[in-house]
C-alpha positions in Angstrom: -122.7 -108.9 -205.9 -120.5 -111.3 -204.2 -118.0 -110.4 -201.4 -115.2 -108.4 -202.9 -111.5 -108.3 -201.9 -110.0 -105.2 -200.6 -107.0 -104.0 -202.5 -104.0 -101.8 -201.7 -101.4 -101.0 -204.4 -98.8 -98.6 -205.7 -98.2 -100.0 -209.2 -98.1 -98.0 -212.3 -100.6 -100.1 -214.1 -103.5 -101.3 -212.1 -106.0 -104.1 -212.9 -109.1 -104.5 -210.7 -111.3 -107.6 -210.6 -113.5 -108.5 -207.6 -111.9 -105.7 -205.7 -112.9 -102.8 -203.4 -110.6 -99.8 -203.3 -111.4 -98.1 -200.0 -109.8 -94.7 -200.9 -108.8 -92.8 -204.0 -106.5 -93.8 -206.8 -104.4 -90.6 -207.2 -100.8 -90.2 -208.4 -98.2 -89.7 -205.6 -95.2 -89.3 -207.9 -94.4 -88.3 -211.5 -94.2 -91.8 -212.8 -97.8 -92.5 -211.7 -99.2 -89.7 -213.9 -99.0 -92.1 -216.9 -100.8 -94.9 -215.0 -103.4 -97.0 -216.8 -106.3 -98.4 -214.7 -108.3 -101.3 -216.1 -111.5 -102.4 -214.3 -112.1 -106.0 -215.4 -115.4 -106.2 -213.5 -117.2 -106.6 -210.2 -115.2 -103.8 -208.5 -115.9 -100.6 -206.5 -113.6 -97.6 -206.1 -114.8 -95.5 -203.2 -112.8 -92.4 -203.8 -111.6 -90.2 -206.7 -109.6 -91.5 -209.7 -106.9 -89.9 -211.8 -105.5 -91.9 -214.6 -103.7 -91.5 -218.0 -106.3 -94.0 -219.3 -109.2 -95.6 -217.6 -110.8 -98.7 -219.2 -114.0 -100.4 -217.9 -114.1 -103.9 -219.4 -117.2 -105.3 -217.5 -119.8 -104.5 -214.9 -120.8 -104.5 -212.3 -118.5 -101.6 -211.6 -118.9 -98.5 -209.6 -116.7 -95.4 -209.0 -118.0 -93.2 -206.2 -115.6 -90.3 -206.5 -114.8 -87.9 -209.2 -112.9 -89.2 -212.3 -110.4 -87.5 -214.5 -108.3 -89.0 -217.3 -105.6 -87.4 -219.3 -106.1 -89.6 -222.5 -109.3 -91.5 -222.4 -112.2 -93.0 -220.4 -113.2 -96.1 -222.4 -116.0 -98.6 -221.8 -115.6 -101.9 -223.6 -118.2 -102.4 -226.3 -118.8 -105.9 -225.0 -119.4 -104.8 -221.4 -122.5 -106.0 -219.6 -124.1 -105.3 -216.2 -124.3 -102.0 -214.4 -121.5 -99.4 -214.7 -122.0 -96.2 -212.7 -120.0 -93.0 -212.0 -121.4 -91.3 -208.9 -119.6 -87.9 -209.2 -118.5 -85.7 -212.1 -116.4 -87.2 -214.9 -113.8 -85.4 -217.0 -111.1 -86.1 -219.6 -108.6 -83.9 -221.4 -109.3 -85.9 -224.5 -112.2 -88.4 -224.9 -115.0 -90.3 -223.2 -116.2 -93.2 -225.2 -118.8 -96.0 -224.7 -120.4 -97.9 -227.5 -121.6 -100.7 -225.3 -125.1 -101.9 -226.2 -125.7 -104.4 -223.4 -124.8 -102.5 -220.2 -126.5 -100.0 -218.0 -124.1 -97.0 -218.1 -125.1 -94.3 -215.6 -123.5 -90.9 -214.9 -124.9 -89.3 -211.7 -123.4 -85.9 -212.5 -121.8 -83.8 -215.2 -119.5 -85.0 -218.0 -116.8 -82.8 -219.5 -114.3 -83.8 -222.3 -113.0 -82.8 -225.7 -115.0 -85.4 -227.5 -117.8 -87.6 -226.0 -119.4 -90.6 -227.6 -122.1 -92.4 -225.6 -124.6 -95.2 -226.5 -127.4 -96.3 -224.2 -126.2 -94.0 -221.3 -128.2 -92.2 -218.7 -126.8 -88.9 -217.6 -128.3 -87.1 -214.6 -126.3 -83.9 -215.2 -125.2 -82.1 -218.3 -122.6 -82.8 -221.0 -119.9 -80.4 -222.1 -117.5 -81.0 -225.0 -116.3 -79.9 -228.4 -118.0 -82.8 -230.3 -120.7 -84.9 -228.8 -122.3 -88.1 -230.3 -125.3 -89.5 -228.4 -127.3 -92.6 -229.5 -130.2 -94.1 -227.5 -129.3 -91.9 -224.5 -131.1 -89.9 -221.8 -129.6 -86.7 -220.6 -131.7 -84.9 -217.9 -129.6 -81.7 -218.1 -128.3 -80.0 -221.2 -126.0 -81.0 -224.1 -123.5 -78.2 -224.8 -121.0 -78.4 -227.6 -118.6 -75.8 -229.0 -118.5 -77.5 -232.4 -121.0 -80.2 -233.2 -123.7 -82.5 -231.7 -125.0 -85.7 -233.3 -128.2 -87.0 -231.8 -129.9 -90.3 -232.6 -133.0 -91.4 -230.8 -132.3 -89.6 -227.5 -134.0 -87.6 -224.8 -132.2 -84.4 -223.7 -133.1 -81.5 -221.5 -131.9 -79.0 -224.0 -128.9 -78.4 -226.3 -126.8 -75.5 -227.4 -124.3 -75.9 -230.3 -123.1 -74.3 -233.5 -123.9 -77.3 -235.6 -126.3 -80.3 -235.0 -127.3 -83.4 -236.8 -130.4 -85.5 -235.7 -131.9 -88.8 -236.6 -134.9 -91.0 -235.7 -136.6 -89.3 -232.7 -135.3 -86.5 -230.4 -137.2 -85.6 -227.2 -136.7 -82.3 -225.4 -137.6 -81.9 -221.7 -137.3 -78.1 -221.7 -139.2 -75.7 -223.9 -136.2 -74.4 -226.0 -133.0 -75.6 -227.6 -130.4 -73.6 -229.6 -128.0 -73.8 -232.5 -126.2 -71.4 -234.8 -126.6 -73.4 -238.1 -129.9 -74.9 -239.1 -130.5 -78.5 -237.8 -129.5 -81.2 -240.3 -132.0 -84.1 -240.1 -132.3 -87.5 -241.8 -135.7 -87.8 -243.6 -138.3 -89.1 -241.2 -136.7 -87.6 -238.1 -139.2 -86.3 -235.5 -138.7 -83.8 -232.7 -141.0 -83.9 -229.7 -141.2 -81.5 -226.7 -142.2 -82.9 -223.3 -142.5 -79.7 -221.3 -146.3 -80.1 -221.3 -146.4 -83.9 -220.9 -147.8 -85.1 -217.6 -144.6 -86.9 -216.5 -145.8 -87.3 -212.9 -148.9 -89.2 -214.0 -147.0 -91.3 -216.4 -144.4 -92.2 -213.7 -147.2 -93.2 -211.3 -149.2 -95.1 -214.0 -152.3 -92.9 -213.6 -154.4 -91.1 -216.2 -152.7 -88.2 -217.9 -154.1 -84.7 -217.4 -156.5 -83.5 -220.1 -154.4 -80.5 -221.2 -151.1 -82.4 -221.3 -149.1 -84.3 -223.8 -146.1 -84.2 -226.1 -145.8 -81.5 -228.7 -144.5 -82.5 -232.1 -142.2 -79.7 -233.2 -141.9 -78.4 -236.7 -138.3 -77.3 -237.1 -139.3 -74.6 -239.6 -142.4 -73.2 -237.9 -140.9 -73.4 -234.3 -137.6 -71.8 -235.2 -136.9 -68.3 -234.0 -133.9 -66.7 -235.6 -132.1 -63.9 -233.8 -129.3 -61.8 -235.1 -126.9 -60.4 -232.5 -124.5 -57.6 -233.6 -121.9 -55.3 -232.2 -119.4 -52.9 -233.7 -117.2 -55.7 -235.0 -119.2 -59.0 -235.4 -122.6 -60.3 -236.3 -123.9 -63.6 -235.0 -127.1 -65.5 -235.8 -128.7 -67.8 -233.2 -131.6 -70.2 -233.9 -133.9 -71.1 -231.1 -136.2 -74.1 -231.5 -139.0 -73.4 -229.0 -142.5 -74.1 -227.9 -142.3 -71.5 -225.1 -145.3 -69.6 -226.4 -147.5 -72.7 -226.1 -146.1 -73.5 -222.7 -146.8 -70.0 -221.4 -150.4 -70.2 -222.7 -150.9 -73.6 -221.2 -149.6 -72.3 -217.8 -152.3 -69.6 -217.9 -155.0 -72.2 -218.7 -153.9 -74.9 -216.2 -152.0 -74.3 -213.0 -151.2 -78.0 -212.5 -147.5 -78.4 -213.3 -147.8 -82.2 -213.7 -145.0 -82.7 -211.1 -142.5 -82.4 -214.0 -140.1 -80.1 -212.2 -140.1 -82.3 -209.1 -139.4 -85.4 -211.2 -136.6 -83.8 -213.2 -135.0 -82.2 -210.1 -135.0 -85.5 -208.3 -133.3 -87.1 -211.3 -130.7 -84.4 -211.5 -129.8 -84.9 -207.8 -127.9 -88.0 -208.9 -125.6 -89.2 -206.1 -127.0 -86.5 -203.8 -130.3 -88.4 -203.7 -129.6 -89.9 -200.3 -133.2 -90.8 -199.6 -136.2 -92.1 -201.5 -138.8 -89.5 -202.2 -142.6 -90.0 -202.6 -144.3 -88.6 -205.7 -147.8 -89.7 -204.6 -149.9 -92.8 -205.1 -150.9 -94.9 -208.0 -154.4 -95.9 -209.1 -154.5 -98.5 -206.3 -153.6 -96.0 -203.6 -150.0 -97.3 -203.2 -147.2 -94.8 -202.7 -144.8 -94.5 -205.6 -141.1 -94.3 -204.7 -138.9 -91.8 -206.5 -135.4 -93.4 -206.9 -132.6 -92.9 -209.3 -132.9 -96.4 -210.9 -136.7 -96.1 -211.3 -136.3 -92.6 -212.9 -133.7 -94.0 -215.3 -136.0 -96.9 -216.3 -139.0 -94.5 -216.7 -137.2 -92.3 -219.2 -135.8 -95.3 -221.2 -139.4 -96.7 -221.3 -140.4 -93.4 -222.9 -137.5 -93.6 -225.3 -138.2 -97.2 -226.3 -142.0 -96.6 -226.7 -143.0 -98.7 -223.7 -144.8 -95.7 -222.2 -147.0 -93.8 -224.6 -147.5 -90.1 -224.2 -150.7 -88.5 -225.6 -150.3 -85.8 -228.1 -151.2 -82.2 -227.5 -151.7 -79.8 -230.4 -150.4 -76.7 -228.5 -153.3 -74.7 -229.9 -155.2 -72.4 -227.6 -158.1 -69.9 -227.8 -157.1 -66.4 -226.7 -160.6 -65.9 -225.3 -160.0 -68.7 -222.8 -156.9 -66.9 -221.5 -158.6 -63.5 -221.2 -161.6 -65.2 -219.4 -159.2 -66.9 -217.0 -157.6 -63.5 -216.1 -160.9 -61.7 -215.5 
């Protein structure tokens, strides 16, 4: 990134290009509540941002403080380069990015009424009424009060009344939840990665023998629970492989370093140092950084890293023998 120009301002509509804003962009009078901020590219905002509308037209752009918009946070569909939000992002209305050629990164949680993201990496969780994710990685959970639409994405878990899914969906945690049955396009596959040896895959070493992805059967792996009280009755569906995970834990005490890897990813902007996850096959230490973790999960999503399959079957005699 070339040397940027420092900027000071008090205008109602702000355009940033090749600028560094040393502080925050917050309204100081009523007229500034309707301020529109446009980041045209190659800019850094070091503090928090409040805007009526915030538009990111191009990378490389970085906002290091928390962000809130009254109307919309919008990333231009033609945007390229890196666009990163280092703290939590919220909007009273919508957060939208359909950009296909930029690296969009959220280091913390996202909260809005409607959220649409393509090709985004979210280190935290997503909270909204309606959520659309396509080719995304969300280390935390995806929580909607109305509907989720997932296409070819990796998520920690989800909880929603209604969900549609297409292509491939990967879960990092053993269970996910909905009220209505999942609607899937024919050919859609669900995989659970809670027993995958993510640590070995990250280091490029051999995967553990009793590890791998579990292909989920949405009919067989569905657990339906009915909750009732004096006035209402509610049905909750859980899509879970927790029984297989518990059995595998009894057979194999190695946790594949998955929890360490996911915790490091969820630290986001709090990851102030580079961690060491071990060594590769050549004995070289492997750095654990935010950018490398992002690239690792997108390599899984795009099929560049292959995860062996595990059936999830087990012999009860092996478990009893282990406990004796």
